[in-house]
C-alpha positions in Angstrom: 5.9 28.3 20.9 4.7 25.3 18.9 1.1 24.3 19.3 -0.1 20.8 19.6 -2.4 19.6 16.8 -5.4 17.5 18.0 -7.0 15.1 15.5 -10.5 13.8 15.8 -11.6 10.3 14.8 -13.2 11.9 11.7 -9.9 13.7 10.8 -7.9 10.5 11.0 -10.5 8.5 9.0 -10.3 11.1 6.2 -6.6 10.6 5.6 -5.9 7.1 6.8 -5.9 4.2 4.3 -6.5 1.1 6.5 -4.6 -1.3 4.2 -1.6 1.1 4.1 -1.7 1.4 7.9 -1.7 -2.4 8.3 1.2 -2.7 5.8 3.2 -0.1 7.8 2.4 -1.9 11.1 3.5 -5.2 9.7 6.8 -3.8 8.4 7.4 -2.0 11.7 6.9 -5.1 13.8 9.0 -7.2 11.4 11.8 -4.6 11.8 11.4 -4.6 15.6 11.6 -8.4 15.7 14.8 -8.2 13.6 16.4 -5.7 16.1 16.3 -2.8 13.6 14.2 -0.5 15.8 15.3 1.4 18.8 12.4 1.4 21.3 13.3 2.2 24.9 10.9 1.3 27.7 7.9 3.7 28.0 8.4 6.5 30.5 5.4 7.3 32.8 4.7 10.4 34.9 2.0 10.2 37.6 0.4 13.5 38.7 -1.6 12.8 41.9 -5.2 13.8 41.6 -4.8 14.8 37.9 -3.8 11.7 35.9 -0.7 10.5 34.2 1.4 10.9 31.0 2.9 8.2 28.8 5.3 8.4 25.9 6.4 5.8 23.5 9.5 6.6 21.5 10.8 4.6 18.5 13.3 5.1 15.7 14.5 3.0 12.8 17.0 3.7 10.0 15.7 6.0 7.2 12.7 7.1 9.3 11.8 10.0 11.6 11.8 9.6 15.4 8.3 8.7 16.5 6.7 9.7 19.7 
């Protein structure tokens, strides 16, 4: 069974370069606007009394599927 890796804010801050993240976001939104990204509507599961789960899938050529 595969385990889920949880990252803290400090974990992310150690490895994330803010300017590189902004460049990647800009490129992604540009590709989305150009119709080069597959991004279906977000599915939602409600669990009464417990909460809910959301997923956001996306894919673009030469990239991995993102969830």
